[in-house]
N, C-alpha and C positions, 0 to 999 in steps of 0.2 A: 586622487585615483579614479577612474570609471567603473561605474557600476557595469556588471554584466549585462548583456543585452533584454533578458529576459526579467530583474531585478525591476531597469530603468524605464521598461513599459509599465511596469504594474506600477510605478511610486506615480509616473506622466499619467496613468489614467485616474489614480486615487485623487491626486489631486486635480483634475479635473474632474472630476467625478462633486470634489466638494466644494471648488468652484461655484461650476453648478448648480448643488444643493444653497449656497450662501446666496445667489443670483434670486434663483426662484426665493428662498426667504424675503429678500429684499423686495421682490418687486407685490410678494402677499401682504407684507407691512404699509407696499406706498398703496394696493388697492382695495385694502383694507379699507370696509365699510363701518362710518357711525354708526351707533345703535337705532333701529327704527321705535317710535317713539307713537303709540295709536291714543287719540283723545275723541274719544266718546262722549258729544256734550246730548242735550235731550231738542225740542224743538227750532231749528233756528231762525225760523219768524216768529223770533222772541227778542228782542234787540238784546236781550242780558246773556242771552250764548251768541249772539254774532260778537258782541264786543269782548268776551272771552273767551273765541275764537280768531280774533285781532288780535288779541295778548300775547297767543299765543306764539302766531305767526311773525310778529315782531319779534319777540324772543330768542326761538329758531335761527331768523335773521343773522342775528344778534352773535350767536354759537353756531352756526354750521357747524361748525367740524366736531363739534360734540355729539347732536342727536338728528337724525332727518325726524320729523312728523309727518304723518297722512295723520286727516281730522274727518270727522264724520259727524253727524244730525242726524236728528228723526225729524218727520213733518211737522209734528203737533206732538204735546205734551206727553199725549197720553197712549203715542207708539210704538206702546213698550214691545211689541213683535219684531217689530221691524229694527230695534236696538238689541234685543237679541243677538237678530240672522245678520246685524255690523260686527258686535262681539265675533259668532263664530266664523265671521271671513276673515277676519285679522287673527282666528288661530288657524288658522289657515295658510293665509302669508307671511308665519312664523315673525311677528310683530314679537320686540325683545320686550317690552313694555305697555302696560293698555291703561290710559288716566281716566276714569270715566264718571261723570254725573250721571245716577243714575235715573229712569222713570220710572221707576218701583223700587225701595225699598228694595222689594225679597221675591219679584219673580225674575230676577236679574243676578241672584246668587247661584243657583245650578251652574249658568253658561260661565258665570267668572270662574269658579273650582273648574270647570274646567280645563279654562284659559290655565290659569295656575297650574291644576296637574302636566299641561304641557310648557311649563318653565317660565310662562310670560309672568313674569311681575306687573301685578295690580296692587292702585290708588286711587279709592275716591276722594272724590273729591263732589262739595256743594250738596248732594242730597249723601245724605248718611244710611251706609246700609242697616237691615235688621240687626242688630247685634243678637238675638237668638239663633237667624235663621243660617248666618255665621256661623255661630258654634256649631249645631245640629252636622254643619259642612263640614267641621276643625279647620276650619280658612279662621287667616288673620292677613285681615286687609287692611291697612293703615286709612283712618280718615283725615282729607286734609281741608278743614274748612273753617266756616263762624261757627260761635255758640247764638243758634237760630232762636231760637227762645230770649238766647241777654237783647238780642237787636229788636225783635220786638215787640218786647217790654220798653225797652227805653224808648218805641216810636209810640207806645201805650200808654207810657207814664204821661210823655209832653201833651197828648191829646188829653185825657182827665184835666192838665191846668188848666183846659180851654172851655170843662164842662164842670155840670156841676152833680152832684151825687143824687144817684132817683132817676136819670138822663137814658134813653133806651138808643142803643146801639145794636149795632149787626156786625159778622165778620162771616168775611167774605175767603173763603178757604181754600189751598191750592189742591192739587190731586191727596187725595186723603190717602190712601196708601204712601204717600211718600212721607219719611222720616222729620222733613226740614218744614210742611206744610204743618204736621203737626206741633212741632213745639214750636213755629210761630202762632198758630193758634193757642198755643198752650201759653207763651209769654203774653199774647195781647186780652187773655185771659188771665193770666196773671193781676195787669195794669187794672185793667176795667174791675175787676172786684174786689181786689183796694179799694179803688178810689168808690168804690161802692155807686155804681154804675148799671143799669140792669142791663144783661144780654138777652136781649127777643130772638135769635136765630143764631147759627151758625151755618152757612151752606159751601159747596164747594161748586169753585169757577173756572177749575181745569186752569190754572192758571193763565187763564185767555183772556181777550178784551174780551169779545160778544158774550160769551157767558158770565165772565167779571157781568158785564151789560147787564143781564140778561135777570142774574141774582138778583143786583142792584135793583134795578126796576120792579122787580117780583116785592122785597124788604121795602121798598117803600108805602109801593101801594097796600098792603095788610099792614105795615104799623105807621097810620101819618104822624104819630109825636116822635118818629129818629128821630137822634141829634150826630149821631156819627156812623161813617162806614170803614172799617178796618179793613185795607187788603192783604192776602198776603205776598202780593207780586204789585211792583209796578203797573203791568199791563191788566189788571184786578180793575187796580184802582182808575186808571183811564177810561173804563170801563165804565165803571161805579160815577164817574164827573159825569158822562156822558147824560146816562138815569137821573140825575138829580138835577142838570140844568134840567133835561126836559120833563124831569115832576113839577119844574117852576120853584126848585128850592133850594137855589143857588145860596148859598149864604148860611142859611138855614143849617144845610150838612154837610161838617166835617166829613174830608175822604182822606182815609190815611194808605198807605204803602210802604212798598220795602223793591229796594235792589239800586232806588237812583239814577233809572235808566235818561238816556237823553232827553226822550218825551216828554221827560217829567217836570222836566226842570221850567219850562216856562210857566209850567202848573203852580210849583211851589212860589214863583216867584209872584204871582198876581192871586194867589192866595186859594185859588180853585182846590188847590191838595196841603193838606198843612205839614205834613213832614214824610221822609221813610229814611230808607235803614240803607247807607251801600255797607257794601260789603265787596266791592273794588271787585268788579266783573275781571277787567285784564288782566289782574294779577290771577285769580282763581286759578289757570289752568295754570298758570305756572311756578306759581307754591308745590301742585302735585306734579308736575315734570319735573319739577329739583327734585324730590323726596322721589322719582323714580329713579333717577339717574344717580342718584345718592345709593340706592339701594341697589341697583347695577355694579354698582362700584362697589358693594356692598359694606361701604360705609355704616357708619351708628345711625339710623336714623329713634331723634328721642322725640316718644311720644308723649301720654298722660296715662293714666288707671286703664282709662278706657279705649286707647289704641287711639287716640286723635292729637291731632296736631291744630291745635287753635291758631286761626286768621282773624286779624281786626273787624270789627264790626263797627259801624258809628253812626252816631242821629246826625239829620239829613234834617232843616230849617229853610223857611223862607230866609233869602239870601239879604 
């Protein structure tokens, strides 16, 4: 039986509309873009962060269907204001997630609050945000990274085995307002004080080669009996090695670092640097990105009581 003309026309119209909606839905599904993840690092003049960025890019290439990557860095370790501007740009760009190694543990918190208020997932890597400031902003941002105090103590304990009680040592600290600098200094102190060494000074080298060199030179000049320099990262250790050589004390003053960057490896081999710590730079950002993707999918993320997801750190000595 044929339908009258008007009902037939209505039926055809409804069928056409349903087909059109179905086609649109399929087209939207086909053109749907994977989530945008922004990686915001500290100084790209530091080999550690270049390695971190390379690791993140390689991971994204392998998982291009899962996420898009936008990577940014700042010109030097203390360029906090520019890092804040980068985060603001990422908010305007409406990224889905932001993985950040903050240049300052406190100063970045307000802009990260803006990001979370905008619905952006935020994950903290490398340098832990200050827990007290996070609490004051009612923020719960997971930290994905190693135990910096533990890593520095591993390096310090190894150094202590090459010294004797009462020996004078100096600590070259990173940017003093960063949690990882504070934790590494604490780890060095744990080891040196536990072994009975005399810490004659703690000064900031701002994570940089030139500043580390200047601090090391000043310490060597002020303390002629100095036996070791403990640098909070390998860039400052490179500067310390140059200062030791310039002072004519190669072989007399031990140098240790932290990060296990490529530039430090020949120095480990020939003894100019005694030890460093490997926190697996190429994987650090990847650990953070994996956490961010889980959070975007509303999957459970396991942290300890302090909101930390621990990643590995290992002692590295002469091969």
